[in-house]
C-alpha positions in Angstrom: 0.0 0.0 0.0 3.0 2.3 0.7 1.9 5.9 0.4 -1.3 5.2 -1.6 -3.4 6.0 1.5 -2.7 9.7 0.8 -5.0 9.3 -2.2 -7.9 7.6 -0.3 -7.3 8.6 3.3 -9.9 10.6 5.3 -9.7 12.7 8.4 -12.0 12.4 11.4 -12.1 15.0 14.2 -12.4 13.0 17.4 -13.9 14.8 20.4 -15.7 11.9 22.1 -14.8 10.5 25.5 -16.9 7.5 24.7 -15.9 4.9 22.1 -16.7 5.9 18.5 -16.8 3.6 15.5 -15.9 5.6 12.4 -18.0 4.5 9.5 -16.0 2.9 6.7 -12.7 3.0 8.7 -10.6 0.0 9.4 -7.0 1.3 9.6 -5.3 4.2 11.4 -2.3 5.8 9.7 -1.7 8.7 12.0 -3.1 10.7 14.9 -2.7 14.5 15.1 -3.2 16.7 18.2 -5.2 19.7 17.4 -5.0 21.1 20.9 -2.6 23.0 23.2 -2.4 20.2 25.6 -1.1 16.6 25.5 -3.7 14.1 24.3 -4.4 10.5 24.9 -6.4 8.5 22.3 -7.5 5.0 23.4 -7.9 2.4 20.6 -10.4 -0.4 21.0 -10.8 0.4 24.7 -7.4 -1.2 25.3 -4.4 0.7 23.8 -3.7 4.2 24.9 -1.7 6.4 22.5 -0.1 9.5 23.9 0.1 12.4 21.4 2.4 15.4 22.4 1.2 19.0 22.4 0.6 20.2 18.8 2.3 17.0 17.6 1.4 13.7 15.9 1.9 10.0 16.0 2.3 8.1 12.7 2.6 4.4 12.3 5.1 2.7 9.9 2.3 0.1 9.3 -1.3 1.1 9.6 -3.0 -0.3 12.7 -6.4 -2.0 12.5 -9.1 -0.8 14.8 -12.9 -0.8 15.5 -13.3 2.1 17.9 -11.5 5.1 19.3 -12.0 7.7 22.1 -10.2 10.6 23.8 -9.6 11.0 27.5 -11.6 14.3 27.5 -14.4 15.7 25.3 -12.5 19.0 25.3 -9.5 17.4 23.6 -9.5 17.1 19.8 -7.7 14.3 18.1 -7.5 14.2 14.3 -7.5 10.6 13.0 -6.1 9.8 9.5 -7.8 6.6 8.5 -8.7 4.4 5.6 
């Protein structure tokens, strides 16, 4: 797949502290922090991913998922997915 996800990838603004299933999504390629504070995104209610202030986390291989949530509804995470 290499960088082909740039052609079909979508962005989702995540602001929910409860688990959200993103329609049509199955792989996370990166998570961006759109806030002025550190952010934690939990994948599948099991895997916390810490995103630095105004930073991002990208994955060398996309990770499969079924749901994501933030630690706070005031925190905004931007999910790059396919």
